[in-house]
C-alpha positions as CSV (number, residue, x, y, z in Angstrom):
1,X,0.1,0.0,-0.1
2,X,1.1,3.5,-0.8
3,X,2.7,5.1,2.3
4,X,0.6,8.4,2.2
5,X,-2.7,6.0,2.0
6,X,-1.3,3.9,5.1
7,X,-0.4,7.3,7.0
8,X,-4.1,8.5,6.4
9,X,-5.6,5.3,7.8
10,X,-3.3,5.5,10.7
11,X,-4.4,9.0,11.6
12,X,-8.0,8.2,11.0
13,X,-7.8,5.1,13.7
14,X,-5.3,6.6,16.2
15,X,-8.3,7.7,18.6
16,X,-10.2,4.3,18.2
17,X,-6.8,2.4,18.8
18,X,-6.2,4.6,22.1
19,X,-9.9,3.9,23.0
20,X,-9.5,0.0,22.6
21,X,-6.3,0.1,24.3
22,X,-7.8,2.0,27.4
23,X,-10.7,-0.2,27.6
24,X,-8.5,-3.3,27.5
25,X,-5.8,-1.9,30.2
26,X,-7.8,0.6,32.5
27,X,-4.4,2.3,32.8
28,X,-3.0,5.4,31.1
29,X,0.5,4.4,30.9
30,X,-0.4,0.7,29.8
31,X,-2.8,1.9,27.4
32,X,-0.4,4.2,25.7
33,X,2.1,1.4,25.5
34,X,-0.5,-0.8,24.0
35,X,-1.8,1.8,21.6
36,X,1.8,2.4,20.3
37,X,2.3,-1.3,19.5
38,X,-1.0,-1.7,17.8
39,X,-0.3,1.4,15.6
40,X,3.0,0.1,14.9
41,X,1.8,-3.4,14.0
42,X,-1.2,-2.0,12.0
43,X,1.1,0.3,10.0
44,X,3.8,-2.3,9.3
45,X,1.1,-4.7,8.0
46,X,-0.7,-1.8,5.9
47,X,2.5,-1.4,3.9
48,X,2.9,-5.1,3.1
49,X,-0.7,-5.3,1.4
50,X,-2.2,-3.7,-1.7
51,X,-5.7,-3.5,-0.7
52,X,-8.1,-4.3,2.2
53,X,-11.8,-5.0,1.7
54,X,-12.8,-4.3,5.5
55,X,-10.5,-1.8,7.0
56,X,-12.4,-1.9,10.5
57,X,-12.4,-5.6,11.0
58,X,-8.7,-5.7,9.7
59,X,-7.5,-3.2,12.4
60,X,-9.5,-4.8,15.0
61,X,-8.0,-8.3,14.4
62,X,-4.5,-7.0,14.4
63,X,-5.5,-4.8,17.7
64,X,-6.9,-7.9,19.2
65,X,-3.8,-10.0,18.3
66,X,-1.4,-7.4,19.6
67,X,-3.3,-7.4,23.0
68,X,-3.1,-11.0,23.5
69,X,0.6,-10.7,22.9
70,X,0.7,-8.0,25.4
71,X,-1.1,-10.0,27.8
72,X,1.2,-12.9,27.6
73,X,4.4,-10.8,28.0
74,X,2.6,-8.9,30.9
75,X,2.2,-12.5,32.6
76,X,5.7,-13.8,31.8
77,X,7.2,-10.3,33.1
78,X,5.6,-10.8,36.3
79,X,6.5,-14.3,36.5
80,X,10.2,-13.5,35.3
81,X,10.9,-10.5,37.2
82,X,9.3,-11.5,40.7
83,X,11.6,-13.3,43.0
84,X,10.0,-15.8,45.2
85,X,11.5,-15.1,48.6
86,X,10.0,-15.5,52.3
87,X,8.1,-12.5,53.0
88,X,10.1,-10.5,55.5
89,X,8.5,-7.7,57.8
90,X,11.3,-5.3,57.2
91,X,12.2,-3.9,53.9
92,X,15.6,-4.8,52.5
93,X,17.0,-2.1,50.6
94,X,20.1,-4.0,49.4
95,X,18.4,-7.0,48.3
96,X,15.6,-5.1,46.4
97,X,18.5,-3.1,44.6
98,X,20.1,-6.4,43.9
99,X,16.9,-7.8,42.5
100,X,16.3,-4.5,40.4
101,X,19.7,-4.9,38.9
102,X,18.9,-8.9,38.1
103,X,15.7,-7.8,36.3
104,X,17.7,-5.1,34.3
105,X,20.2,-7.7,33.3
106,X,17.7,-10.3,32.4
107,X,16.2,-7.7,30.0
108,X,19.4,-7.4,28.0
109,X,19.3,-11.2,27.3
110,X,18.3,-12.4,23.8
111,X,14.8,-13.3,22.9
112,X,15.8,-17.2,23.0
113,X,17.8,-16.9,26.2
114,X,15.1,-14.9,27.9
115,X,12.7,-17.7,27.0
116,X,15.1,-20.5,27.9
117,X,15.6,-18.8,31.3
118,X,11.9,-18.5,31.8
119,X,11.2,-22.2,31.2
120,X,14.0,-23.4,33.2
121,X,13.9,-21.4,36.5
122,X,10.3,-20.6,36.5
123,X,8.2,-23.2,34.5
124,X,10.6,-25.7,36.3
125,X,11.1,-27.6,32.9
126,X,14.1,-29.8,32.3
127,X,16.6,-29.1,29.5
128,X,15.3,-31.9,27.4
129,X,11.7,-30.4,27.5
130,X,12.9,-27.0,26.7
131,X,14.9,-28.4,23.7
132,X,11.7,-30.1,22.4
133,X,9.3,-27.2,23.1
134,X,11.7,-24.9,21.2
135,X,12.9,-27.4,18.8
136,X,16.6,-27.0,19.4
137,X,19.3,-29.5,20.6
138,X,19.5,-30.1,24.4
139,X,23.2,-28.8,24.1
140,X,22.1,-25.7,22.9
141,X,19.8,-25.2,25.6
142,X,22.5,-25.9,28.3
143,X,24.9,-23.6,26.5
144,X,22.4,-20.9,26.5
145,X,21.7,-21.2,30.0
146,X,25.5,-21.1,31.0
147,X,25.9,-18.0,28.7
148,X,22.9,-16.3,30.2
149,X,24.1,-16.9,33.7
150,X,27.5,-15.6,33.0
151,X,25.8,-12.5,31.3
152,X,23.7,-11.6,34.2
153,X,26.6,-12.2,36.6
154,X,29.1,-9.9,34.8
155,X,26.5,-7.2,34.3
156,X,25.5,-7.5,37.9
157,X,28.9,-7.2,39.0
158,X,29.8,-4.4,36.9
159,X,30.0,-1.0,38.5
160,X,27.1,1.2,37.6
161,X,28.8,4.7,38.2
162,X,29.2,7.9,36.3
163,X,31.2,6.2,33.6
164,X,28.3,4.1,32.2
165,X,27.5,5.3,28.7
166,X,24.0,5.9,27.5
167,X,23.8,7.7,24.2
168,X,21.5,10.4,23.6
169,X,22.9,11.2,20.2
170,X,20.0,11.7,17.6
171,X,20.3,12.8,13.8
172,X,19.7,16.9,13.1
173,X,20.3,16.1,9.3
174,X,19.8,12.8,7.3
175,X,20.3,12.7,3.7
176,X,21.4,10.3,0.7
177,X,24.5,11.3,-1.7
178,X,23.3,9.4,-4.8
179,X,20.2,8.0,-6.4
180,X,17.3,7.5,-4.1
181,X,14.8,4.5,-3.5
182,X,11.7,4.8,-5.7
183,X,9.5,1.6,-4.6
184,X,6.6,3.9,-3.6
185,X,7.7,7.6,-3.8
186,X,11.4,8.7,-3.7
187,X,12.5,7.8,0.0
188,X,15.4,8.9,1.6
189,X,17.5,7.9,4.7
190,X,14.8,9.7,7.0
191,X,12.3,7.2,6.1
192,X,14.1,4.3,8.0
193,X,15.3,6.5,10.7
194,X,12.0,7.8,12.2
195,X,12.4,6.3,15.4
196,X,15.2,7.6,18.0
197,X,15.9,3.9,18.7
198,X,17.1,3.2,15.3
199,X,19.1,6.3,15.4
200,X,20.7,5.4,18.6
201,X,21.6,2.2,17.5
202,X,23.3,3.4,14.4
203,X,25.4,5.8,16.4
204,X,26.2,3.1,19.0
205,X,27.8,0.9,16.6
206,X,29.6,3.5,14.6
207,X,33.1,3.8,16.2
208,X,33.5,0.2,17.4
209,X,31.7,-2.9,16.1
210,X,29.3,-4.2,18.9
211,X,27.1,-7.3,19.8
212,X,23.2,-6.7,20.0
213,X,23.8,-7.0,23.8
214,X,26.5,-4.5,23.9
215,X,24.3,-2.0,21.9
216,X,21.4,-2.7,24.1
217,X,23.2,-2.1,27.3
218,X,24.8,0.9,25.9
219,X,21.6,2.7,25.0
220,X,19.9,1.1,27.8
221,X,17.1,-0.6,25.8
222,X,16.1,-4.2,26.2
223,X,17.8,-6.6,23.6
224,X,14.2,-7.7,22.4
225,X,13.6,-4.1,21.1
226,X,17.3,-3.8,19.4
227,X,17.5,-7.0,17.6
228,X,14.6,-6.4,15.2
229,X,15.7,-2.9,14.4
230,X,19.3,-4.1,13.8
231,X,18.1,-6.8,11.4
232,X,15.9,-4.0,9.6
233,X,19.0,-1.8,9.2
234,X,21.2,-4.7,8.0
235,X,18.6,-5.6,5.4
236,X,18.7,-2.1,4.2
237,X,22.2,-1.8,4.1
238,X,22.8,0.9,6.9
239,X,24.6,-1.4,9.2
240,X,27.1,-4.4,8.4
241,X,27.3,-7.7,10.2
242,X,30.9,-8.6,10.7
243,X,32.8,-11.9,10.7
244,X,32.6,-11.8,14.6
245,X,28.9,-11.6,14.7
246,X,28.9,-8.1,15.7
247,X,27.6,-5.0,13.9
248,X,29.1,-1.9,12.4
249,X,27.4,1.0,11.1
250,X,27.7,2.0,7.4
251,X,26.6,5.4,7.5
252,X,28.9,8.6,7.1
253,X,28.0,10.3,10.5
254,X,29.5,13.7,11.6
255,X,29.5,14.0,15.1
256,X,29.9,17.5,15.9
257,X,31.6,19.2,19.3
258,X,32.9,22.4,20.1
259,X,36.3,21.7,19.0
260,X,35.3,20.2,15.7
261,X,32.9,23.2,15.1
262,X,35.6,25.8,16.0
263,X,38.1,24.4,13.7
264,X,35.8,23.9,10.8
265,X,34.5,27.4,11.3
266,X,38.1,29.0,11.4
267,X,39.0,27.2,8.4
268,X,36.3,27.7,6.2
269,X,36.0,31.4,7.0
270,X,39.7,31.6,6.0
271,X,39.3,30.0,2.6
272,X,35.9,31.7,2.0
273,X,37.8,35.1,2.1
274,X,40.4,33.8,-0.4
275,X,37.4,32.8,-2.7
276,X,35.9,36.3,-2.1
277,X,39.2,37.9,-3.0
278,X,40.2,36.0,-6.0
279,X,37.2,34.7,-7.7
280,X,34.1,37.0,-6.9
281,X,35.5,39.8,-8.7
282,X,35.8,37.5,-11.7
283,X,32.2,37.0,-11.5
284,X,31.2,40.6,-10.9
285,X,33.2,41.5,-14.2
286,X,32.1,38.7,-16.5
287,X,30.4,39.3,-19.6
288,X,27.1,37.9,-18.5
289,X,26.9,40.5,-15.5
290,X,27.8,43.3,-17.6
291,X,25.4,42.3,-20.6
292,X,22.4,40.7,-19.0
293,X,20.1,41.4,-21.9
294,X,22.4,39.9,-24.6
295,X,22.4,36.6,-22.5
296,X,18.7,36.7,-22.1
297,X,18.7,36.9,-18.6
298,X,15.8,38.3,-16.4
299,X,16.3,39.5,-13.3
300,X,13.5,41.0,-10.9
301,X,13.3,44.6,-10.7
302,X,16.7,44.5,-13.0
303,X,18.3,44.2,-9.4
304,X,22.1,43.4,-10.4
305,X,22.5,42.6,-6.4
306,X,20.0,40.0,-6.4
307,X,21.4,38.5,-9.6
308,X,24.9,38.5,-8.2
309,X,23.6,36.6,-5.2
310,X,22.6,33.5,-7.1
311,X,25.3,33.8,-9.5
312,X,28.0,33.3,-7.0
313,X,26.4,30.4,-5.3
314,X,25.8,29.0,-8.9
315,X,29.3,29.5,-9.9
316,X,30.9,28.2,-6.6
317,X,28.9,24.9,-6.8
318,X,29.3,24.5,-10.7
319,X,33.0,25.7,-11.2
320,X,35.3,25.6,-8.2
321,X,36.3,21.7,-8.5
322,X,39.7,21.0,-7.4
323,X,39.5,17.2,-6.5
324,X,41.6,14.3,-6.7
325,X,41.3,12.7,-10.3
326,X,41.6,9.1,-8.8
327,X,38.5,9.7,-6.4
328,X,35.5,7.6,-7.5
329,X,32.5,8.3,-5.0
330,X,30.2,5.5,-6.7
331,X,32.3,2.6,-5.2
332,X,31.1,3.6,-1.4
333,X,27.5,3.7,-2.6
334,X,25.3,0.9,-1.6
335,X,22.6,-0.7,-3.5
336,X,19.4,-0.4,-1.4
337,X,16.3,-2.8,-1.4
338,X,14.3,0.2,-2.3
339,X,16.1,0.6,-5.6
340,X,18.4,3.6,-4.2
341,X,22.0,3.8,-4.9
342,X,23.5,6.0,-2.5
343,X,25.8,7.0,0.6
344,X,23.7,7.7,3.6
345,X,24.9,10.5,5.6
346,X,23.9,12.0,9.0
347,X,24.8,14.6,11.4
348,X,24.8,14.6,15.3
349,X,24.5,18.3,16.4
350,X,26.1,19.9,19.4
351,X,24.2,19.3,22.5
352,X,24.7,23.1,23.5
353,X,25.3,24.9,20.1
354,X,27.8,27.7,20.6
355,X,27.3,31.2,18.9
356,X,28.0,31.0,15.2
357,X,28.0,33.4,12.2
358,X,24.3,33.6,11.0
359,X,23.5,30.6,9.0
360,X,25.3,27.7,10.6
361,X,22.5,25.9,12.1
362,X,20.5,25.5,8.8
363,X,20.9,22.2,6.3
364,X,22.6,23.5,3.2
365,X,21.3,21.7,0.1
366,X,21.6,22.3,-3.8
367,X,18.9,21.1,-5.8
368,X,19.3,20.7,-9.9
369,X,16.1,19.4,-11.5
370,X,15.0,18.6,-15.0
371,X,11.3,18.5,-16.0
372,X,9.9,15.4,-16.0
373,X,7.6,16.9,-18.8
374,X,9.8,18.5,-21.5
375,X,6.9,19.0,-24.3
376,X,4.7,20.7,-21.8
377,X,7.0,22.5,-19.5
378,X,10.7,22.8,-21.1
379,X,12.3,24.1,-18.0
380,X,15.0,23.1,-15.4
381,X,16.0,25.0,-12.3
382,X,18.5,25.2,-9.5
383,X,18.1,26.3,-6.0
384,X,20.4,26.4,-3.1
385,X,18.8,26.4,0.5
386,X,20.5,28.5,2.8
387,X,20.1,30.4,6.0
388,X,19.8,33.4,4.0
389,X,16.4,32.5,2.4
390,X,13.0,32.1,4.0
391,X,12.1,28.7,2.6
392,X,11.8,25.6,4.8
393,X,15.1,24.0,3.9
394,X,13.6,20.9,2.1
395,X,13.1,20.0,-1.5
396,X,9.5,18.4,-1.9
397,X,7.1,18.0,-4.9
398,X,5.4,21.3,-4.3
399,X,8.5,23.0,-5.6
400,X,8.4,21.4,-8.6
401,X,4.7,21.8,-9.1
402,X,5.3,25.7,-8.3
403,X,7.7,25.8,-11.1
404,X,5.3,24.5,-13.6
405,X,2.8,27.0,-12.3
406,X,5.1,29.7,-12.7
407,X,5.6,28.7,-16.3
408,X,2.2,28.6,-17.2
409,X,2.0,32.3,-15.6
410,X,5.0,33.3,-17.7
411,X,3.1,32.1,-20.8
412,X,-0.1,33.3,-19.9
413,X,-1.9,30.4,-19.5
414,X,-2.9,31.4,-15.8
415,X,-5.0,34.6,-15.8
416,X,-6.3,36.4,-12.5
417,X,-9.9,34.7,-12.3
418,X,-11.5,32.4,-10.0
419,X,-10.4,29.3,-12.0
420,X,-6.8,29.8,-11.3
421,X,-7.1,31.4,-7.8
422,X,-5.4,28.5,-6.0
423,X,-2.5,28.4,-8.1
424,X,-2.0,32.0,-7.9
425,X,-2.3,32.2,-4.2
426,X,0.5,29.6,-4.0
427,X,3.0,31.7,-6.3
428,X,2.3,34.7,-4.2
429,X,2.6,33.1,-1.0
430,X,6.0,31.3,-2.0
431,X,7.4,34.4,-3.3
432,X,7.3,33.4,-6.8
433,X,5.5,36.4,-7.7
434,X,5.9,39.5,-5.8
435,X,3.9,42.6,-5.8
436,X,6.3,45.2,-4.5
437,X,6.1,47.8,-6.1
438,X,4.2,46.1,-8.9
439,X,3.1,42.5,-9.7
440,X,6.5,40.8,-11.2
441,X,8.0,37.4,-11.5
442,X,10.5,37.2,-8.4
443,X,12.8,34.6,-9.8
444,X,16.0,34.9,-11.9
445,X,15.2,33.3,-15.6
446,X,17.2,32.8,-18.5
447,X,16.4,31.3,-21.8
448,X,20.1,29.9,-22.1
449,X,20.7,26.4,-21.0
450,X,22.3,25.3,-17.7
451,X,25.3,24.2,-19.7
452,X,25.4,27.4,-21.4
453,X,25.5,29.3,-18.2
454,X,28.3,27.2,-16.7
455,X,30.4,28.0,-19.6
456,X,29.8,31.9,-19.4
457,X,30.8,32.0,-15.8
458,X,34.6,32.3,-15.1
459,X,36.7,29.4,-15.0
460,X,38.6,28.5,-11.6
461,X,41.9,30.1,-11.9
462,X,45.2,28.0,-11.2
463,X,45.8,29.9,-8.2
464,X,42.4,28.9,-6.7
465,X,42.9,25.1,-7.8
466,X,46.0,24.8,-5.8
467,X,44.3,26.7,-2.8
468,X,41.3,24.4,-3.3
469,X,43.4,21.3,-3.1
470,X,45.2,22.4,0.2
471,X,41.7,23.1,1.6
472,X,40.5,19.5,0.8
473,X,43.4,18.1,2.8
474,X,43.0,20.2,5.8
475,X,39.3,19.5,6.1
476,X,39.9,15.8,5.6
477,X,42.4,15.9,8.6
478,X,39.8,17.7,10.7
479,X,37.3,15.4,9.9
480,X,39.3,12.2,10.2
481,X,40.0,13.2,13.8
482,X,36.4,12.6,14.7
483,X,36.0,9.4,12.3
484,X,36.3,5.8,13.0
485,X,38.7,4.0,10.9
486,X,36.5,2.3,8.6
487,X,35.2,5.5,7.2
488,X,38.7,6.8,6.3
489,X,38.7,6.1,2.6
490,X,35.0,7.5,2.2
491,X,35.9,10.7,4.4
492,X,38.8,11.2,2.0
493,X,36.2,11.4,-0.8
494,X,33.5,13.4,1.0
495,X,36.1,16.1,1.9
496,X,36.9,16.7,-1.9
497,X,35.9,20.0,-3.8
498,X,35.4,21.5,-0.4
499,X,35.3,25.2,-2.0
500,X,32.0,24.3,-3.7
501,X,30.3,23.0,-0.2
502,X,27.4,25.0,1.0
503,X,29.2,26.0,4.2
504,X,32.0,27.8,2.3
505,X,29.3,29.8,0.5
506,X,27.7,30.8,3.8
507,X,30.9,32.1,4.7
508,X,31.7,33.7,1.8
509,X,28.4,35.6,1.6
510,X,29.0,36.6,5.1
511,X,32.4,38.1,4.1
512,X,30.8,39.6,0.9
513,X,28.2,41.5,3.2
514,X,30.9,42.6,5.5
515,X,32.8,44.3,2.7
516,X,29.7,45.6,0.9
517,X,30.2,43.8,-2.3
518,X,26.8,42.1,-1.5
519,X,23.8,44.3,-0.1
520,X,21.4,42.9,2.2
521,X,18.2,41.4,0.5
522,X,14.9,42.9,0.6
523,X,12.3,41.0,2.4
524,X,10.4,39.6,-0.8
525,X,13.5,38.6,-2.2
526,X,14.4,36.1,0.6
527,X,11.7,33.7,-0.6
528,X,13.7,33.2,-4.1
529,X,17.2,34.1,-3.6
530,X,19.6,31.5,-5.1
531,X,17.2,30.2,-7.5
532,X,17.4,30.2,-11.2
533,X,15.0,28.8,-13.9
534,X,16.0,27.8,-17.3
535,X,13.3,28.2,-19.6
536,X,12.3,28.8,-23.3
537,X,10.6,32.0,-22.1
538,X,11.2,35.0,-20.1
539,X,8.6,36.8,-18.0
540,X,7.4,40.4,-18.4
541,X,6.7,42.7,-15.6
542,X,2.8,42.6,-15.5
């Protein structure tokens, strides 16, 4: 079933599921737990089916089954986690603490080991009976009993002091470099890492390979919750299983800290000034800037400053390449089950963010899009999401639809009447059309192609090529200080062409604003700055 349709069904049934859960448990905390389990099971099931004849009966059946499992677990846990001891009239705090620690260690056992421990110690079954019940060998039952006892004893004897590590790291940014999956819609890394647990698992196994039990203990989550999630991440190529039956994360994760941030900010600012002094004057004095009409470039309100904002970012991302010729990023890309072929990339933010230049906190993304309908919409476009714009920082389907609307507007296929009111509202609200001082298209538009525009922009001078290579090396060294060894080669690749990266452009713009080479944007220009539309028609001021 389509994810959007499944989301709608889940939304429609949330209140009913919670009501069902509350009526069964008569306890708010347990109802919330049961409701979350039912919702998960329903959603997981919906994604596996094409259609459902009776949705109410379908959801009710899953809810009943989940409740039955919930009741069984409650009963088993009560028996497993309770210690049959003689009732003392006095409360023994030391014993109670020990029991609590044992319960905690039992929760870290694998599903099979917990089942064996429960049957042996609480149901009083013999190892032969357990083997028959679980359809495994008696020797395996005995081995798991010994291993479980050892794990409980080791965990019980460990010092539970302030050095115990519990990772609270979650991703602030998730993206895929390369081709996205396409089973339903284009899906990226965030589709697989919606839960905090999955993010913590990935981080836990990033620097050092770990077993499921080691991961569970580190993130303080029972093994039962960890095992399924790890298997899911392994299946989709985000975690690798090692020969020693351990797991290591195969995601390029940048774990930010104050030292890292300070080093990066200082070095990027230094090189941004060099780009500003060496390359930006070449852009300002190129034929394109001096002869806009000759090259069929439309600039809103004929504002050269607005055009320069866009051309500087576009020139940096397309012209400032100084990479090692031996670099091949494709060899690090993973074939995903969803049809994607990409590198997964995530960022762990600072827990307490220091004060930075404006703009360091927002995701920086370049988007190049070719129209899927060249006959009806012979357009391409580029946009750079940065802290200087008022956009939401993400590329979604509505963006391409807005460009189609804008093209219809420029072709005069949309008029100011009731039939087109919704489209016009979108164009005005997103800033694609501005009304200050009069109605006009508020985006840089040109009839030359993207390739022609790149050719017209100044090439990277030799001096800057050498500077760029030096910058790449310095960025690699800083990043490798915070990377695990298995990411060394990928880290080298990821830090090539650093002069074209979004972070440098932010520092560059800050520098140009300070020097007065760029002027601050007007409020309506912040909606569409760093956008260029390549079209077969230019707009008119209407």
